[in-house]
C-alpha positions as CSV (number, residue, x, y, z in Angstrom):
1,M,66.1,51.3,128.6
2,E,62.6,51.6,127.2
3,F,59.9,54.0,128.2
4,H,56.4,52.7,128.9
5,A,53.6,53.2,126.4
6,R,51.0,55.8,127.3
7,R,47.8,53.8,128.0
8,S,45.6,56.0,130.1
9,V,45.4,59.4,131.8
10,E,45.4,57.6,135.2
11,Q,48.6,55.7,134.3
12,V,50.4,58.9,133.1
13,E,49.2,61.2,135.8
14,E,48.9,59.0,138.9
15,G,51.0,55.9,138.1
16,S,54.6,55.0,138.7
17,E,55.6,54.2,135.1
18,L,57.8,56.5,133.2
19,A,55.9,57.2,129.9
20,P,57.1,60.6,128.6
21,R,55.4,62.4,125.8
22,F,57.8,64.0,123.4
23,G,56.5,66.8,121.2
24,P,55.8,66.5,117.4
25,D,59.5,67.5,117.0
26,G,60.6,64.6,119.2
27,L,61.7,66.9,122.0
28,L,60.9,67.2,125.7
29,P,61.6,70.5,127.5
30,C,63.9,70.3,130.5
31,I,64.4,72.9,133.2
32,T,67.7,72.5,135.0
33,T,68.4,74.0,138.4
34,D,71.3,74.0,140.8
35,A,70.6,71.3,143.4
36,A,72.2,73.3,146.2
37,S,70.8,76.8,145.6
38,G,67.6,76.1,143.6
39,E,68.7,78.6,141.0
40,V,67.5,78.1,137.5
41,L,70.5,77.3,135.3
42,M,69.0,76.6,131.9
43,L,66.2,75.3,129.7
44,G,67.3,72.5,127.5
45,W,65.6,70.0,125.1
46,M,65.9,66.3,125.1
47,T,65.2,63.6,122.6
48,A,64.3,60.1,123.8
49,E,68.0,59.2,123.4
50,A,69.2,62.2,125.4
51,F,66.7,61.3,128.2
52,R,67.8,57.7,128.3
53,L,71.5,58.7,128.4
54,T,70.7,61.1,131.2
55,I,69.0,58.4,133.2
56,E,71.6,55.7,132.5
57,T,74.8,57.9,133.1
58,G,73.6,60.3,135.8
59,E,74.9,63.2,133.7
60,A,72.7,65.6,131.7
61,H,72.5,65.1,128.0
62,Y,70.5,67.4,125.7
63,F,69.6,67.9,122.1
64,S,70.8,71.1,120.4
65,R,68.0,72.5,118.2
66,A,70.5,75.0,116.7
67,R,73.1,72.4,115.8
68,Q,70.7,69.4,115.5
69,V,73.0,67.2,117.6
70,L,72.8,65.2,120.8
71,W,75.4,66.5,123.4
72,R,76.5,65.7,126.9
73,K,76.7,68.9,129.0
74,G,80.3,69.6,129.7
75,A,81.8,67.3,127.1
76,S,84.0,70.1,125.7
77,S,83.9,72.7,128.6
78,G,84.2,70.4,131.6
79,L,81.0,72.0,133.0
80,V,79.4,68.6,133.5
81,Q,76.0,68.5,135.2
82,K,75.7,65.5,137.6
83,V,72.0,64.6,138.1
84,V,71.0,64.8,141.8
85,E,67.3,64.3,141.0
86,A,65.1,64.1,138.0
87,R,61.4,64.8,138.1
88,I,58.8,64.5,135.4
89,D,55.7,66.7,135.5
90,D,52.1,65.6,135.9
91,D,51.3,64.7,132.3
92,Q,54.9,63.6,131.6
93,D,55.7,66.2,128.9
94,A,58.3,68.3,130.8
95,L,61.3,67.4,132.9
96,W,63.1,69.1,135.8
97,L,66.7,68.2,136.6
98,R,68.4,69.2,139.9
99,V,72.1,69.0,139.2
100,A,75.5,69.6,140.7
101,V,77.7,71.5,138.3
102,A,81.4,70.6,138.0
103,A,84.3,73.1,137.6
104,S,83.3,76.7,137.9
105,G,79.6,76.0,138.7
106,A,78.5,77.7,135.5
107,S,76.1,76.3,133.0
108,C,75.8,79.1,130.4
109,H,78.0,78.9,127.3
110,V,78.3,82.7,127.4
111,G,80.2,82.5,130.7
112,Y,77.6,83.3,133.2
113,R,76.5,80.9,136.0
114,S,72.9,80.7,134.7
115,C,71.6,81.1,131.2
116,F,69.0,83.4,132.8
117,Y,71.4,86.2,133.7
118,R,69.1,89.1,132.5
119,A,65.8,90.3,133.8
120,V,63.1,91.6,131.5
121,P,61.6,94.9,132.8
122,H,57.8,94.7,133.1
123,G,54.9,96.8,134.3
124,A,56.0,100.4,135.0
125,E,59.5,99.5,133.9
126,A,58.4,98.0,130.5
127,G,60.5,99.1,127.6
128,R,63.7,99.7,129.6
129,P,66.9,97.7,128.7
130,L,67.4,94.2,130.0
131,A,68.8,94.3,133.6
132,F,71.8,92.1,134.3
133,R,71.4,90.0,137.4
134,E,74.9,88.5,137.3
135,D,77.7,91.1,137.6
136,H,80.5,88.9,136.2
137,K,81.2,85.9,134.1
138,T,82.4,82.8,135.9
139,F,84.7,81.8,133.0
140,D,86.0,83.2,129.7
141,P,84.0,81.6,126.9
142,V,86.6,82.5,124.2
143,A,89.3,80.8,126.2
144,M,87.0,77.7,126.7
145,Y,85.4,77.4,123.3
146,G,87.5,79.6,120.9
147,D,86.5,82.8,119.2
148,A,84.6,81.5,116.2
149,P,81.2,83.2,115.8
150,N,78.1,81.1,116.2
151,P,75.7,82.1,113.4
152,T,73.0,79.7,114.7
153,R,72.5,82.0,117.7
154,L,71.5,85.0,115.6
């Protein structure tokens, strides 16, 4: 599968051809939400290859900036994300996936359902500690992935 060349603003913004614009690093940001609840699950990044694989297989593929590798969500954990709908934004430089999540329904490698499990206090609450919005993990990440530390996360 090949993407269309970007020829004009009208083609990109008003047309029906898929002509994504990847950043200088070759990546396209992708917001992923639960198709049933609308909850934001994660922000991922896609190369052209990851985007093509997502379209062709109907399962979310991403590019890990930390590990510099292409990966299929759920390949090792079983937390596969089946694409229900994919939408590209107006200038085709960001993607939104609505997915159904297999197994525990979680998408976060830390064990929470969403990668956005903490709220940042703001306004009058600024400076307070992060506030947890999920009160429990949906799976044990050590049991799933092992206990090796991940230095790329620091």
